[in-house]
C-alpha positions in Angstrom: 25.1 -18.7 -60.9 25.8 -22.5 -60.6 23.2 -25.1 -60.1 20.3 -24.5 -57.7 21.8 -21.9 -55.5 19.1 -19.2 -55.6 15.8 -20.8 -54.5 14.8 -19.9 -51.0 14.1 -22.7 -48.5 10.9 -22.2 -46.4 10.6 -20.8 -42.9 7.9 -22.8 -41.0 6.2 -22.6 -37.6 6.4 -25.8 -35.6 5.4 -25.8 -31.9 5.7 -22.1 -31.7 9.2 -22.1 -33.0 10.2 -20.9 -36.5 12.5 -23.2 -38.4 14.5 -22.2 -41.4 14.3 -25.4 -43.4 17.6 -25.7 -45.1 17.1 -29.4 -45.0 14.5 -28.8 -47.7 17.3 -27.9 -50.2 17.3 -31.6 -51.2 18.8 -33.7 -53.9 16.8 -36.7 -55.2 19.5 -38.9 -53.7 18.6 -37.7 -50.2 21.6 -35.4 -49.6 20.5 -32.0 -48.4 21.1 -28.8 -46.6 23.4 -25.8 -46.7 26.5 -27.9 -47.5 24.7 -29.4 -50.6 24.2 -25.8 -51.8 27.8 -25.0 -51.1 28.9 -28.1 -52.9 26.8 -27.2 -56.0 28.4 -23.8 -56.0 32.0 -25.0 -55.6 31.8 -27.8 -58.2 29.9 -25.5 -60.6 32.7 -23.0 -60.4 35.3 -25.7 -60.8 33.6 -27.1 -63.9 33.5 -23.5 -65.4 37.2 -23.4 -64.9 37.8 -26.6 -66.7 37.8 -29.3 -64.0 36.5 -32.7 -65.2 37.0 -34.8 -62.0 36.2 -34.2 -58.3 38.3 -35.6 -55.5 36.6 -36.0 -52.1 38.1 -37.5 -49.0 36.1 -37.8 -45.7 34.9 -40.4 -43.2 32.4 -43.0 -44.2 29.9 -41.2 -41.9 30.4 -37.8 -43.6 27.8 -36.8 -46.2 30.5 -34.9 -48.1 31.4 -37.9 -50.3 27.8 -38.5 -51.3 27.3 -34.8 -52.1 30.5 -34.7 -54.2 29.5 -37.7 -56.2 25.9 -36.7 -57.0 26.7 -33.1 -57.8 29.6 -34.2 -60.0 27.3 -36.6 -61.9 24.7 -33.8 -62.3 27.4 -31.5 -63.8 28.9 -34.2 -66.1 32.0 -34.6 -64.0 33.6 -37.8 -62.7 34.3 -38.3 -59.0 36.9 -40.2 -56.9 36.2 -40.8 -53.2 39.1 -41.6 -50.9 38.3 -43.6 -47.8 40.6 -44.8 -45.0 40.7 -47.6 -42.5 38.0 -49.6 -44.2 37.4 -51.8 -47.2 34.8 -51.9 -49.9 32.5 -54.5 -48.4 32.4 -52.6 -45.1 32.4 -49.0 -46.4 29.4 -49.5 -48.7 27.2 -50.5 -45.8 27.2 -46.8 -44.8 24.7 -44.5 -46.4 27.1 -41.8 -47.8 29.5 -44.2 -49.6 26.6 -46.2 -50.9 25.0 -43.0 -52.4 28.4 -42.1 -53.9 28.8 -45.6 -55.5 25.3 -45.4 -56.9 26.2 -42.0 -58.5 29.1 -43.7 -60.3 32.0 -42.6 -58.0 35.4 -44.4 -58.1 36.9 -45.3 -54.8 40.5 -45.4 -53.5 41.4 -46.8 -50.1 44.2 -45.9 -47.8 45.3 -47.7 -44.6 44.3 -45.1 -42.0 41.1 -43.1 -41.6 42.5 -40.1 -39.9 41.5 -36.9 -41.6 45.0 -35.4 -42.2 46.0 -38.6 -44.0 42.8 -38.6 -46.1 43.3 -35.0 -47.1 47.0 -35.6 -47.9 46.0 -38.4 -50.2 43.4 -36.2 -51.9 45.9 -33.4 -52.5 48.4 -35.8 -54.0 45.8 -37.3 -56.3 44.5 -33.9 -57.3 48.0 -32.7 -58.1 48.4 -35.4 -60.6 46.2 -33.7 -63.1 45.3 -30.0 -63.5 41.7 -31.0 -64.5 41.1 -32.6 -61.0 39.4 -30.5 -58.3 40.0 -31.3 -54.7 36.8 -30.6 -52.7 38.1 -29.2 -49.5 37.1 -31.1 -46.3 34.0 -29.6 -44.8 32.8 -28.5 -48.3 34.5 -25.1 -48.2 36.5 -22.9 -50.5 40.0 -24.0 -51.5 42.9 -22.7 -49.3 44.2 -20.4 -52.1 40.9 -18.6 -52.6 41.0 -14.8 -52.8 38.9 -12.6 -50.5 36.5 -11.9 -53.4 36.2 -15.6 -54.1 35.5 -16.3 -50.4 32.8 -13.5 -50.3 31.2 -15.1 -53.4 31.1 -18.5 -51.7 29.4 -17.1 -48.6 27.0 -15.0 -50.6 25.4 -18.2 -51.8 24.2 -19.0 -48.2 23.7 -15.3 -47.3 20.9 -15.1 -49.8 18.8 -17.4 -47.7 18.1 -14.7 -45.0 15.8 -13.0 -47.5 12.6 -14.7 -46.4 13.1 -14.6 -42.6 9.9 -13.0 -41.2 10.1 -9.5 -39.9 8.7 -10.8 -36.6 11.9 -12.8 -35.8 13.5 -11.4 -32.6 16.1 -14.1 -31.9 18.0 -16.1 -34.5 19.7 -19.3 -33.3 22.4 -20.7 -35.6 24.2 -24.1 -35.1 28.0 -23.5 -35.3 30.2 -26.4 -36.4 32.7 -25.6 -39.1 31.3 -22.0 -39.1 30.7 -21.8 -42.8 26.9 -21.7 -42.6 27.0 -19.2 -39.7 29.4 -17.0 -41.6 27.1 -17.0 -44.6 24.0 -16.2 -42.5 25.8 -13.4 -40.7 27.0 -11.9 -44.0 23.4 -11.9 -45.2 22.1 -10.3 -42.0 24.7 -7.5 -42.3 22.9 -6.5 -45.5 19.3 -7.6 -44.9 17.7 -8.5 -41.6 14.3 -8.9 -40.1 12.9 -5.7 -38.7 12.5 -7.0 -35.2 15.8 -8.9 -34.9 17.4 -8.2 -31.5 19.9 -10.9 -30.9 21.8 -13.7 -32.6 22.9 -16.8 -30.8 25.5 -19.2 -32.2 25.6 -22.7 -30.6 28.9 -24.5 -30.8 28.5 -28.1 -31.9 32.2 -28.7 -32.4 35.5 -27.1 -31.2 35.2 -23.4 -30.4 35.8 -21.5 -33.7 34.7 -18.0 -32.5 38.1 -16.5 -33.2 38.0 -17.9 -36.8 34.6 -16.5 -37.3 35.6 -13.1 -36.0 38.6 -13.1 -38.3 36.6 -14.1 -41.3 33.8 -11.5 -40.7 36.6 -8.9 -40.3 38.1 -9.9 -43.7 34.6 -9.7 -45.3 33.7 -6.5 -43.4 30.4 -8.2 -42.6 29.7 -7.7 -38.9 25.9 -7.7 -38.4 24.6 -4.8 -36.3 23.0 -7.0 -33.6 24.2 -8.4 -30.2 25.8 -11.8 -30.7 25.9 -14.5 -28.0 27.5 -17.9 -28.0 26.6 -21.2 -26.2 29.4 -23.8 -26.4 28.0 -27.4 -26.2 31.3 -29.1 -27.2 32.8 -30.8 -25.3 31.1 -30.5 -21.9 27.5 -31.1 -22.9 28.3 -33.3 -26.0 31.2 -33.8 -28.2 31.0 -33.2 -32.0 30.9 -37.0 -32.6 28.0 -37.6 -30.2 24.6 -38.2 -31.6 21.2 -37.3 -30.1 17.6 -37.8 -31.2 15.1 -35.0 -31.2 12.2 -33.6 -33.2 10.4 -30.3 -33.3 6.8 -30.9 -34.3 7.1 -33.4 -37.2 10.6 -32.3 -38.2 13.2 -34.8 -37.4 16.4 -33.0 -36.5 20.0 -33.9 -37.5 21.5 -36.1 -34.8 24.8 -34.2 -34.8 23.5 -30.7 -35.1 20.1 -29.4 -34.2 19.0 -32.4 -32.2 21.8 -31.6 -29.6 20.5 -28.0 -29.5 17.0 -29.2 -28.8 18.1 -31.6 -26.1 20.2 -29.0 -24.4 17.4 -26.4 -24.6 14.9 -28.7 -23.1 17.2 -29.3 -20.2 18.2 -25.7 -19.6 15.0 -23.9 -20.7 16.4 -20.6 -22.1 13.8 -17.9 -22.7 14.3 -18.0 -26.5 13.3 -21.7 -26.4 10.3 -21.6 -24.0 8.8 -18.4 -25.5 6.8 -20.2 -28.2 5.3 -17.2 -29.8 7.0 -17.4 -33.2 9.7 -14.8 -32.3 12.6 -17.3 -32.2 13.9 -18.9 -35.4 16.3 -21.9 -35.4 18.4 -22.2 -38.6 18.2 -25.9 -39.5 21.4 -26.4 -41.4 20.4 -29.8 -42.8 18.7 -33.1 -42.1 19.5 -36.8 -42.1 20.2 -38.5 -45.5 
């Protein structure tokens, strides 16, 4: 198995809530979380298949470029980062490009920063050399992946359910791209806490429930528990909005779990106010 995919991140009790601390899967550079593990898996597989250079394209605010660069360096690969609508003296003021630069990444700049243009430029660059690997936007499997390859990708995250305490009755999962949620649900279909009664996904970005349903069907991985969904985007907060919140001494990611905490404090659902250790919030990652 590629670099650092098997170690279980801790589950901790803070203020009566259990937190699955995926933010503790952390690289010395500061990048962390479920997507870091996914990046390590994908680039490890790419290297095994002969790739020597990683191509990553994302916003200056996205941690993807930093992840691509530091994992590529760890694996002995080179990395090219494509940015748009910015210039070097401006881009490198942002944390993710600065980390990528420190890891030795090369940079290419295009005129516009819209994601379709960034990904088109990345695909064109990757097509120039068969040893180049385009890290798909969102740190996910390539579009030509087979069902078995997709299952292997999600199995990396699925393994993390193994140390959820048997006392967990409600599991709350942030839901952005859906990749972390899909991995968790795959794991729960095979191994789940004895007391688990319900799963709540909370939509941080555009509603992707149909995508998740299709993917779970393809993987034959429906967990045998009631599933509920709370959609925060766009009425409560858009994906791009940021909020600040902590649980105990754990600072939450401003785009993901912090929004959930702010919404829950305002709406007071039972799974949030019942501080008896029976609710677990899956912390996808933390700030870099």
